[in-house]
N, C-alpha and C positions, 0 to 999 in steps of 0.2 A: 134172599140168599139161599143157596141150595141146602145148607145145613139146617135151615129152619130158623136161624137167628136173624135178627134185624139190625140195622145200623144204629138203633137206639140202645142196643145191649151194652152193658158196662164193659164187657170184655173187648168190644170193638174199639173202645176209646181208652182203655186202661194204659196201653203202651204209649200212646200219644201223650196222654196226660203226665205220665212218668217222665217222658222226655222233656215236656214243657216245664216240669218242676226242676229238672236238672239244668236246663238252659236259663231258667229264671234265677236259680241260685248263682250262676256265673255272672249274670247281669247285676244282681244285687251286690255280690262280692266285689265286682269291679267298681261300682259306685262307692261302696264303703271304703275301698282302698284309696280312691282318689280324694276323699274328703277327710279321712282320719290320718293325721300326719304320722303317728307312730307306725301305723300299718304301711303307709306309703314309703317310709324309710326302711322298713324291715326286709324288703326284697322278697317277701313271701309271695309265691305265685298265686294268681287269682283263682286257679283251679283248686289249690289247696284250701284257700279261704272259703270258696264255694262249698267244698266238701265238708268243712268244719261247720258251716251254717246248716247244711242238710243233716249232719250228725246231731247237732244241738236240737233242731226241730223234731227229728225223729225220736230222740231220747225223751224229750218233753211229752211227745204224743204217747209214748210207751207208758210214762208215769201217770198220765191222765186217763188214757183209754185202755191200757194194758195191751195195746197193739202198736207196733212200729208204724210210723207214718206211711211208709211205702207198702205196708201190707193191708192198708185200708182198701175198701172196695174200689175207690176211685183210681188207685194206682196199681192194683193187683188183678191178674186175670182170673183169680178165684182159686179153686182147689188145685188146679193143675200146676200153677206156678205163682209163688208170692212175689211181691215187688222187690224184696231183698234179694231173692234168687235172680231176678231179672237184672238188678244192679251188678251182681257177681258175674253174670254172663256177659254183660257189656264190658266190664273190666277185663275179663279174659280175652274177648275178641278184639277189643281196642288195642291191647298189647300187640297181638299178631298183626293187625292191620297197620299199626304205626310202623312196625319193623318192615313190613312189605313196602310201604310208601318210601321209607328212608333208603331201602336197598335199590328200588327202581330208579332212583335219581342218577343222572349222568355224572360221571366222575369229573371233577374239576382238575386243577393242577395236581399232579401226583408228587409225592415226596421225592426229593432228590436223593442221590446215593448217600450224601453226607447227613441227611436227616433220617435215614432209615433206623439208625441206632436209637434216636430220640423217640421215634414212634414205637419201636420195640420195647423200650424202657417204660413208656407210658402204659402199654398193655400189661407189662409185668407188674407195675405198681397197682394197676386195677385189680389183677388177680390176687396179688399178695394182700391187698386190703380186704378182698372177699374172704381169703383164708383167715386173716387175723380176726375179722368180725365173727366168722363161724367158730373159730377156736374159743375165743373169749365167751361167746354166747353159749356154746355147749358146756363149758366149765360151769357157768352160772346155773344153767337149767339142770345139769346132772346133779348138782348139790341140792337145788331147790326141789327136784322131783322126789327126794327122800322124805320131804315133809308135805308136799302137795300132791295128793293122789291123782288129780285130773291132769297133771303135767307129765310129759314124757321127757326122758333125759336129753334127747337130741333136738328138742324144740328150739334151743338156742341157735341152731344153724339158720333159722329163719331170719336172724339178724343180718346175715349176709345177703339174703334175698330182699328183705324189706329195705335195708339201707343201700346195699351195693347195686341191686337191680330194680328196685322200685315196686310199685303197687301190684302190677300184673303177676310177677313171679312170686311175690309174697302170698298172693291169693292162691296161685297154683299149688305151691308146696304146703301152704296151710291146709288146703283141701285134702291133699295126699295124706298129711299127718293126722287129719281127723279120722281117717280109716284105720290108723294104728293107735287110736286111743286118746289123742289130744282133743279134749272137749273144747269146742269153740276155736278150732285151729284156723279157720278162715279169718275170723275177727282178730285172732292173735297176730297173724301175719300182717293184716291190713293196719292194725294199730302200730306195729313197729314201723311200717312204711310211712305212716302219718308222722310219727315222731322223727323219722329221718328228714322229712321235708322241713319240719320245724328246726331241727339241728342245722340244716343247711342255711336256712333263712336267717335265724337268730345268730348262729355262729359266724356266718359270713359277714354280717353287719358289724359284729363285735371286732372281728379281725380287721376289717377295713378301717373302722374308726380308730382302733389302737395303732395301726401302722401309720395312719395319717397324723395322729397326734405326735408320734415320735419322729415324724418327718422322713420315714423310711419307705414311703410308698410314692411311686411316680405314676400319676394319672395321665395317660396319653390323651392329647387334645382330640376332641370330637370335631370332625370335619362336617361341612354342610352337605356333601354328597353322601347319601346314606343307603341306597338300595343295594342290599347284599345279593338279592336274587333278581335275575332278569325275568320280566314277565313273559317275554317271547324272544327266544334265540333265533338266529338266522337259520333258515332251512326247516323250521318247524311248521306244522299245520296251523292254519289260522285260528285265532282265539274263538271266533264264532263262525261256523260254517253250517252245513246241513246237520251237523251234530256239534254240540258244545264241547270245547276242549276239555273242560272239567269232567264231562261225562266220559271222555276217552280215558282220562287218568284214573277215574273211579273204576272203569271197566277193567283196566290192566291190573289194578290192585285186587279187584274181586277175582279175576282169573287166577292170579298167583296164589291167593289165599285158598281158593277152591282146590287148586292142584295140591297145596299143602295138606288139605284135609284128606284128599285121596291117598296121598303117601302115608299119612298117619293111620288112616283106616287099614291099609294093607299091612303096615308094620305091626299095628295093634293086633290084627288077626293072627299074624305069624308068632308073636311073642306070647300070646295068651293073656289071661286075666291078670296075672301077677304083675306084668310090666305095662299093661295097656294105659293105665292112668298116668304113668311116668312119660310115656310116649306123647300123650296128648298135652302134658305139661310143657312140652317143648314146641308148642304151636308157633311161638315167635321165631324159633330157630328154623323150623321147616318153612315158615312163611318167608323168611329172609332168603333161604336157599332157592325157593321157587321164584322169588323176585329176581334173583340172579339169572335163573333159567329164562324167564320171560324177557328180561332185558337183553340177554344174549341172542334170543331168537329174533327180537325186533331189530337188533343190530345186524344180524345175518341177513334178514329180509331187505334191509336198506342197502347192504353191501352187494347183494345179488340184483338190486334194482327192482325187486318185486314191490317194495314200498318206496315211493319217491320222496316223501317228506318225513321228517322226524316226528313221531307221535308223543315222545316223552318230554315233559316240561317240568323242570326242577321247581319252579316257583309254585305251581299248583300241587305238586307232590309234597313239598314242604308244608303247604297249608293243610293238606289231608293228614299228614303225619302229626302236625301240631294239634289239629282238631281231635284226632284219635287219642293222643296222649292226654289232652285236657279232659276229655270225657272219661278216660281210664282213671285219672286221679280223682276227679270229683265223685265218680261212682264208687271207687274203692273206699274212700274215706266215709262216704255216706252209708255204705253197706255195713259198717262196723256195728255189731250188736253188743253194747256195753254190758248187758246182764250176763252174757256168756263168758266174759273175761273178768268178772268182778273178783275172782279169787287170784288173779294174776297181776293185779295192779302194781304191787311192789316189784315183782319180777320184770314187768314190762318197763317200768320207769328205770330200774337198774340197767336193763339191757340197753335202753335208749341212751342213758348217760355214758355207759361204758363204750357203746358203739360210737358216740359222738367224739369223745375224748381220744379213743384209740385211733379213729380215722384221722382226726386232726393232727395228732402228734406224729403218726407214721407218715402221712402224706406230706406234712410240713418238712420233716427230716429228709425224706427221699427227694422231694422236689427241689429243695435248696441245695442238696448235695449233687444232684444230677443235671439240673437245669439252671445254672447260676446266672445266665444272661436274661432269663425271664422267669425267675423263681416265683414271684408273687402271682403272676398270671397263671402259671402252670398249677400252682397250689390251689388257687381259688377254683379253677376249672375242675381239677381232680376232686377236691373236697365237696364241691357242689354235686358233682356226678355221683360220688360214692356215698352220699347220704340221701340224695334224691334221685334225679334222673339227669341225662345229658343236658336237657334244657335248663335244669337248675344250675348246672355248671356254667352254661352260657350266660345266664342271668348275672351270676356273680362276676364272670370274666368281663362282661360289658361295662361294669362299673369302673374299671381301670384301663380297659382296652376296647373302647367302643367300636373301633374300626377293624378289630382283629389283626393288628399289625404284627403281633408276635405269632410264633408257630403254635401257641397253646390251643387255639381253636382247631387247627388241623390235626393236632395230636389226638383230640377227642374223637375225631372222625376215623382216622386211620388206625387207631389202637384197637378197634373192634376185632380185627382179624386175629392178631396175637392173643387178645383177651379171650376170644371164643376158643381158640386152640388149647390154651392152657387152662381155661376156666371150665371147659366141658366136663372134665373128670369130676370137678366139684359137684356138678349137678347129679352125676351118677352116684357119687358117694352119699349125697343127700337123700337119694332114693333108697339106698341100701341101709342107711343108719337106723331107721326105726323098726326094721324087721325083727331083730332080736336084741335083748339087752347087751349081749356081747358085741353085736354089730355097732352099737353106739360107741363103745370104747375103741373098737377097731377103726371106725371112721375118724374119731378124734386123733388117734395115733397117726393115721395116714395124712390128715390135714396138717399136723405139726411137722411131719417129715417133709411134706410138699412145701410148706412155708419156708423151712430152712433152706431147702435146695434152690427154690426160686429166688430167694434173697441172695444166695451165692451167685446165681446167674445175673441178677440185677446189678450187683456191685462187683462184677467180674473184673472190670478194668482196675479198680482200686485194690482188689485182693490179689489179682494174678498178673499185674503189669510187670513187664520185664525190667530188670535193673540195667541202667546204662553202663 
């Protein structure tokens, strides 16, 4: 090799061995879940279980050798980058790649005019739950920061990112908050995200069993025909040709994500050092926007007959997105460094419990009020998504609606646009909150006002309906 190193050097193999460890944890987690009945019934995602296994192994290694498992020479590239840092990088990029893959998918049936209101309301419920989680989280940490020097008052806003948006965003904002004095900010955010998955899995099972015992839950029959995604639609390029179809999908995803980096690079240079980290924290959003651009260009090329066959395949893009989110979750949980958050355990558990119960009661009330025809389905989908990820919501939804006969699954997909529109200011507020002590209180006040206003919009028909 030109650099003077050889293929026998540890650095050549460290990344591959780290990936092998990640995939092995998923295989072991899947086997354990299949044979341990309580875990099989818990609905806990295999990726979460795999991440917990890695976290346990890494922590035991730390106790024995004073080094985290991933920072050992076999899994670390040395001084330049530790294995923990590599896991954090994988978590960050898999979030963006997953969003790109989901955005590139061809749209199926669009919501009818009569369903637009339900989709809009689902987006509002999503954002209002973010706001509620952020408000309660900030109240807890503002009080806790008075007695815990390593904690900053606005750290509780990470509850909205860990529960509401998942592992990737919890890592992004935890990293930003480390720069403002939150010791162990990344592990703080990742731990909240892990508690969110446990809340979704355990809470979802408790709810399902409780409703079944009371005879209030209708489980829709599962049919024999099951494939939700077509492997190959009419008019698409062949599955195997001079280039594999999966390679094409990966190339489109990589192109969109590379364009997202260029946009972030330009914006980061324009805004300067103060906002650069915030810009890069939105990698998933810029990735989704560039995914829309790439998909539009491909559609235009087909319309102009420059391209004769459709290159985009939903089945493979779903697999790429699912793969990215699985790796994101397992790496995010495995990257938690427990010694950095040992002073926060009580606060983290309190945040986790408050986040779980607040999300449960708010979503249960709104879903049963606004979606009476499929309230259970809508609640399970929303609760799973707003404590874990969209895939967690789908896991819970499938327990009672395996064929997605209700509109709940569509609501999860189409609510993203109103959720992004109304939720984007929350991300800006989260970036502003840690800059000054006064900024924390201003951010809290803005969040409370926004929560009140958006709830008035959510219940607009009940509050402002005209009298006959």
